[in-house]
C-alpha positions as CSV (number, residue, x, y, z in Angstrom):
1,M,138.0,85.7,156.8
2,T,136.9,84.1,160.1
3,I,134.6,85.8,162.6
4,D,137.5,86.3,165.1
5,E,139.6,88.1,162.3
6,L,136.5,90.3,161.5
7,Q,136.2,91.1,165.2
8,A,139.8,91.9,165.5
9,R,139.7,94.3,162.3
10,I,136.5,96.1,163.7
11,E,138.2,96.5,167.1
12,K,141.2,98.1,165.4
13,L,139.2,100.3,163.3
14,E,137.3,101.4,166.3
15,R,140.3,102.2,168.2
16,Q,141.8,104.3,165.3
17,Q,138.5,106.3,165.0
18,R,138.7,107.1,168.8
19,R,142.1,108.2,168.5
20,G,141.3,110.4,165.7
21,R,138.5,111.9,167.6
22,V,140.6,112.8,170.4
23,A,143.3,114.2,168.2
24,F,140.8,116.5,166.4
25,L,139.4,117.5,169.6
26,V,143.0,118.3,171.0
27,V,143.7,120.4,167.7
28,I,140.6,122.3,168.1
29,L,141.3,123.1,171.7
30,L,144.9,124.1,171.0
31,G,143.7,126.4,168.2
32,C,141.2,127.9,170.3
33,G,143.6,128.4,173.1
34,A,146.4,130.1,170.6
35,L,143.6,132.4,169.5
36,L,142.9,133.6,173.0
37,M,146.5,133.8,173.9
38,A,147.1,136.0,171.0
39,Q,144.8,138.6,172.2
40,T,146.4,141.6,174.0
41,D,144.9,143.6,176.9
42,Q,143.8,146.9,175.3
43,S,140.9,147.6,177.6
44,I,142.8,150.3,179.4
45,E,143.6,152.0,176.1
46,I,140.0,151.7,174.8
47,R,138.6,153.1,178.0
48,Q,141.2,156.1,178.0
49,G,140.2,156.7,174.3
50,L,136.4,156.6,175.0
51,R,136.8,159.0,177.9
52,Q,138.7,161.5,175.5
53,L,136.0,161.2,173.0
54,E,133.5,162.0,175.6
55,G,135.7,164.9,176.7
56,V,136.0,163.6,180.2
57,P,139.5,162.9,181.6
58,Y,140.4,159.2,182.3
59,A,140.0,158.1,185.8
60,E,140.6,154.4,187.1
61,P,137.2,152.7,187.6
62,T,136.1,151.7,191.1
63,I,136.2,148.0,191.4
64,Q,133.0,146.4,192.8
65,A,133.3,143.3,194.8
66,E,130.2,141.9,193.5
67,I,127.5,142.7,190.7
68,R,124.2,141.0,190.7
69,T,122.0,140.9,187.6
70,N,119.9,138.4,185.6
71,T,121.0,139.8,182.3
72,L,124.2,141.5,181.2
73,S,124.2,143.1,177.7
74,L,126.9,144.5,175.7
75,Y,126.5,147.3,173.1
76,D,129.0,148.8,170.7
77,R,129.7,152.5,170.0
78,E,126.7,152.6,167.7
79,G,124.2,151.2,170.2
80,R,123.9,147.7,168.6
81,Q,123.8,144.9,171.0
82,R,127.0,142.6,170.6
83,G,126.5,140.1,173.3
84,V,124.5,139.0,176.2
85,L,125.1,137.1,179.2
86,S,121.7,135.7,180.8
87,A,120.5,133.5,183.6
88,L,117.3,131.6,182.5
89,G,115.3,129.5,184.7
90,D,117.5,126.4,185.1
91,G,120.4,127.3,183.0
92,S,122.3,130.3,181.4
93,V,123.5,131.5,178.0
94,L,126.2,133.6,176.7
95,A,125.6,134.9,173.1
96,L,127.6,136.8,170.7
97,F,126.2,138.8,167.8
98,D,127.8,140.3,164.8
99,G,127.3,144.0,163.6
100,D,124.0,143.0,161.8
101,G,122.6,141.4,165.1
102,K,122.9,137.9,164.0
103,T,124.0,135.3,166.5
104,R,127.5,134.0,165.8
105,A,128.3,132.1,169.0
106,E,126.4,130.7,171.9
107,L,127.6,129.0,175.0
108,S,124.7,127.5,176.9
109,A,124.1,125.3,179.9
110,A,120.7,124.0,181.0
111,G,120.5,121.1,183.7
112,A,122.9,118.5,182.3
113,N,123.0,119.9,178.9
114,V,125.9,122.1,178.0
115,S,126.8,123.1,174.3
116,F,128.9,125.4,172.5
117,T,127.2,126.6,169.0
118,L,128.9,128.4,166.2
119,Y,126.7,130.1,163.5
120,D,127.4,131.2,159.9
121,P,127.0,134.9,158.7
122,D,123.3,134.1,157.8
123,G,122.7,133.0,161.2
124,K,122.4,129.3,160.6
125,V,123.7,126.6,162.9
126,R,127.1,125.2,161.4
127,T,128.9,123.6,164.4
128,V,127.7,122.3,167.7
129,V,130.0,120.8,170.6
130,G,128.4,119.2,173.5
131,S,124.9,118.1,174.2
132,T,122.8,118.5,171.3
133,G,119.3,116.9,170.0
134,L,119.8,118.5,166.5
135,V,120.9,115.2,165.0
136,G,119.4,112.1,166.0
137,S,120.5,108.5,165.9
138,R,120.9,106.8,162.6
139,L,120.3,103.2,163.9
140,R,117.4,101.8,165.8
141,G,117.8,101.2,169.2
142,E,121.0,103.4,169.4
143,R,120.8,106.1,172.0
144,A,122.0,109.5,171.2
145,P,125.3,110.3,172.7
146,A,125.6,112.5,175.8
147,S,128.0,114.7,174.0
148,S,129.1,115.0,170.5
149,I,130.6,117.4,167.8
150,I,128.5,118.1,164.6
151,F,129.2,119.9,161.4
152,L,126.3,121.2,159.1
153,D,126.3,122.6,155.8
154,R,124.5,125.8,154.6
155,E,121.3,124.0,154.2
156,G,121.4,122.3,157.6
157,N,122.4,119.0,156.3
158,L,124.7,116.7,158.4
159,L,128.3,116.9,157.3
160,S,130.1,115.1,160.1
161,R,129.2,113.9,163.6
162,M,131.5,112.6,166.3
163,P,130.2,110.2,168.1
């Protein structure tokens, strides 16, 4: 094989890899969209049920034009924290917790770094989408990408990284 043939073959493989990444991202986004669209608005029924449990007749809540706070925490009926939305310094974070109080999902933005992180039931990072410093470059002189998707196994070892 000549250098030109090798160059053409490398370019073809790189195009295929880029298309594969885009297709994977589209599938992930469509899957997330389908999950979100499948949700029904049960908030009125839930509020009515809570009011009946408390012995208070249901009344439509007053809608506030604006609520200002640094931190908004969500708690379940048993008083366990299930989520938090917080403004921190130069960024903000939305974290969702399971029934045991372990972080399961986190959306964070600080400066130019934005990431979405998913955790396993043990609280270990399994997937990160966006800006991440978790996995460095494998080649000397290669700069870490501004954005990537990484998958880690239970021990925290890299399974896959794009790009």
